[in-house]
N, C-alpha and C positions, 0 to 999 in steps of 0.2 A: 225535159231531156233539152238538153240546152246547145243552140244552134250558134252560127257564125254573131260576129259582131263587128257590123261594118262601120268605121267610124269616118266620120265625114272628111272628104278631102282638103289641104292646106298646102299652100307652098312651103317651104319649107323655111323662108326669111318668116314665115309666120308664125313659128313658132321660138323666134328669139326670144328670151325672157321669160317663155314661160316654164309652166312642169306639166312630163306626162305622164295622165295617168289611166289607169285600164278603161277608162270612158273618153276619156280625150283628153282637151288641154284645156287647162287652169292658170291662174294667175297664182303666183307665190304667195302673193298675203293669203289666199285659200286654204296654203295649207296647214296651218297652224300647228296643234299639238302633233310632231311627227316620230315614230320608230323609223328609226333609217335603216335596222338590218335585222330583220325579224324573217319565217319561214315559215310558209301553212303544211308546204308537203316536202319530201327529199325522197330519192330513190337510189340507195345507194350499191344494185347489181351492177355497176358499172355502163359506158357508153353501149357495147357492142348487145347487152340484152337489153339496157331498156324501153318499155312500150307504154304506152297506153292503156294497153289490153293486161297490162298487171295490176288496174283499181278500178274500185269502181268512184267514176266521179260526184255521184251523189253522195256517197258516204263519207266522202272526203269532205265537201261541202257543210254535212251534217254535225260531221266531228267537231271543224272550225269552227264553225258560226257561232255558239255562244262565248268563246273565248274573246273571240273578236266583238262581240255584241258588249261584252264587261267591258271593253276598253273604249269602247265609244261611249258607253255611259259614264264612264270615268274624265273625259274630256280630251283622250283622244281623236286625232280628227284627221290621220294619215298615216296609213302602214306600208314601208316601204318592202315588197319581197324580192329577197337574195337569192333564191332557186335558180340556177342558169338552166340551157340545153341540155337536155343529157343527163340532167342530173333531179327531172323529175316536175318542171318548169308547165304551169300548165294555164295557159292564160284567160281560156274560158272556164277554169274554178276560178279562177282570182277573180275575175267578173261578174259571177253571179253573187260570189260573196261581197262584190262593192257593192250591188245591186240591192242587196238583203238586208248591209245593216248601215251603209252612208257614209260607209268610210271612204277617203282617197286609198285608193291599192293604186302603187308603181311596180311593173316589174321592169326585166332587162332583158337586153341582148349581149352576146360574146359566149366564150366555152370557157370550162376548169378545168386549168391545165392543173393545178398539184394533188397531192395525193400519187404523187408518179406517174402524173397523165391518165389516170384510170377513166376518168371522167372525157375523155377525149374519143372524138369517132374518128375512125381509121382515117378519114378524109383531110384531115390536117396534115397528115406525117408527107403528104403528095401535092397538096395545094399551097399556092404562093402565097405571102402574106398580105397581098392586093384581094388572092380571091376568096377567102378568106373576110377580110371586112365585106366583100360584096355584099356576101352573105349575111351581117348581121347590116349593113346600111338597109338592102332590101326588106328586112323586119321594118325598120325606123319607115323608108315611104310606104309600105304594102302591108305592115301588119303580120304578127306574128302564125303563121301556119296554117295560114286562108281565113283567118278569124277576125283581119283587120283593125284588132288588139292590138296596139303600137307600145314599143317598150321605152322607157322612161329615163333609162342608165345603160350602160355597160360595165357585165359583171365577170371579170376574168379573174384569175388564179394563180401562183405561183409558189411552189416550195422556198426552204431556205434557201440563202445564195450558196454556189454559185448559179446561176438560173440555166435549167438548161436550151440547148437552141430551139428546142421546140417551143419550151414556154418563153423563149425571146421573139419566138416569132407572133406568138400571141398577142406580146403585149405590143406589138410593132400593127400588129392588126388593129389592134384598139385603138393605135393614136390615129391611123387613116382614119377609119371608122368616127372617132369624135371631131374630126379634120373637115371630114363630110355634111355633120349632123350636127355637132354640137352638143353632144350627150356627154356626162361628167363620166369617166372611168373611175370604176368599186374595182380594186386589185385586193383580193385575198393574200396576203402574205405572211410568209414564216418566218422572216427575221428584218431586223435591222438593215441588214446587208443587202440582203433581198430590198428591201425598201426603196435604199438609198441606189441599188443597181436600177430599177425599171425605171425609177424618176431620174436616171441619166438616159436611158434608152427613151422616155418620151420624149423629153428634150432634145436630144438628136434626132428627132423624127418631128419637130416641129410643134410639143406640146408644153405648152406651160404647167406649170409645178400642182395651179389652179384648180387643173383639170382633173383630178387624180386625188380618189376619198384611198387613203392607206387601211385597208380595212384589217380587221386585226391588231392595230399596235399596241395591244395588251403584252400581244406573245414574246416583245421585246421589252426586255427590266429595265435597259438604258435606256433614260427618259432625255438623254442626249441625242440620239437620232429624233427621239418625238417633235423637241425644239428645234433641231438643223430642218427636219423636213417642213416643220409649221413656218419657219423664217422664211423660206422658198417659196411661202405658196400654198403648200399641199394641206388640203383636210386629214385630219388625225382621228382615227375613228378608233374608240375606244368598246371593242364589243364584249359579248360573254357577260354583260352584268346581271349578278346575281347573289342572292344574301352569302355565299359562302367568299364571294370574289368582290366583297362591298366595300372595303378599307382598300386595297389594293386598288383598285377602280377612282376611288376617293381620291388618293396619295397621286393617282397620276395628272388627274383634273386640277388637284392643286399644284402640281408643278407647273401647268400649264399656263392656271392664272395667276400665278409668283411672275412668270414669266412676261406676261402681258399678251398671251398667245391662246385666249380662251376661245375667239373667232373662229380659231381653225379648228377646233373639236368638235367631234359626234362623238354618240352612247347612244349604244341600245341593247340589244339581249342577247342574238340569236336564237330566239326559243320560237317554240311551237312544236312543227316536225311531224306532221302525220307520215311515219314511216311505211311506204310501199313495201309491203311482203311482209308485215309483221302482222297478226291479229286484231282487226280493228285499227290499223297503223298504231298501235303502241299505246306510248307512254307520253300523251300529247301535253307539252309543258304550257302555261297560262304566259302573258303577256305582260300582264300587271304589276309587275315586281317597281318596275322603275318608277309607277305611279304610287305604290303603297308602299313600299321600303326603302328605296332608292333616292328620291327628291327628298323626302325628311331627315334623312341620313345627311344629306349632302345642306340641307336648312341648318343642321347643327352645328356641323363644322365650319358654318359662317358664308356658306352659298347665298347669294341673296337673290330674289326673286326674279329682279333683272337678269343674274347672272344666270340661272336656269331656261327664263323664257330665252335667252339668246344660245345655248345647247340645244335645246326640244323646239324651237321655233324660227327663231332668224336663223340659222347656221345652215337646217334640214335646207331651208327656202335657197338660201344663196347657193348652196353646194349643188342642188339639185336642177337647178335652172339651165336651161337647154341654152348654153351660148359658144362659139368657138372661141378656146384659148388658145391664142398662139403663143409661143417660146420666141422672145426676143435677143 
């Protein structure tokens, strides 16, 4: 049975420049090889019905463990779990997996507003942006759901542009939270116009582009959007790397490399996914393709080891370091 995990208390200032994992603060240099967008578990039933009673935490751990052990043996050191609250986030499960594998695991605070807001709790519609932000700030200060386990970034999401008024509210709440915590804002984004709109909202609310990770940038085929955002300082995350998408993802990276913007790029698989409600969690996908297939393909197309290290070691450490980034 997994109990509570109360991390040592600290002043907010003590976290400056550090990384928050489910086991506490670490130095960015300790991140090493990092998968920046993956999932252990998801529950797609919707915010109104999601509950920890819907799954056996021990079974989830048992299912995910060999897949995480596999990438640990391959040289992966850090795993970023992007499942937000009301979509299957379970900090205790992640802590157990971190303890069992030796991986640095990072979880998040925030709400998921994409998919026509199916995964937003009803109170979001009645609360102010400040009230929503205070919920996330409280998790940063005191831990998630009484566990003491603290988030290492803010995870939000929007659909394609134009953003709904509620999605705008969520982005503003993320801006408020960032300015109080220094946590990076990772935003699942429908298309390039949505990415442009959300960045405008963040900047109008005092947050610099460098505090934003554009999640699922591969969903926008027009690379001009990627280039524009990166030049402003935003992180561009090409997620969903798999065998079928390999050439498309390599092309995106080549464009960014040619533009001299590889230092603002992240890449990950969006893999895993113990599906709550399916027998034995359904079909759990491996996390290993980036290591076994994608990186060798990058090398064949001319990417150097230094550039690969930039993508999977240097950039994640910079993107996730806790630091308040104000727009001036």
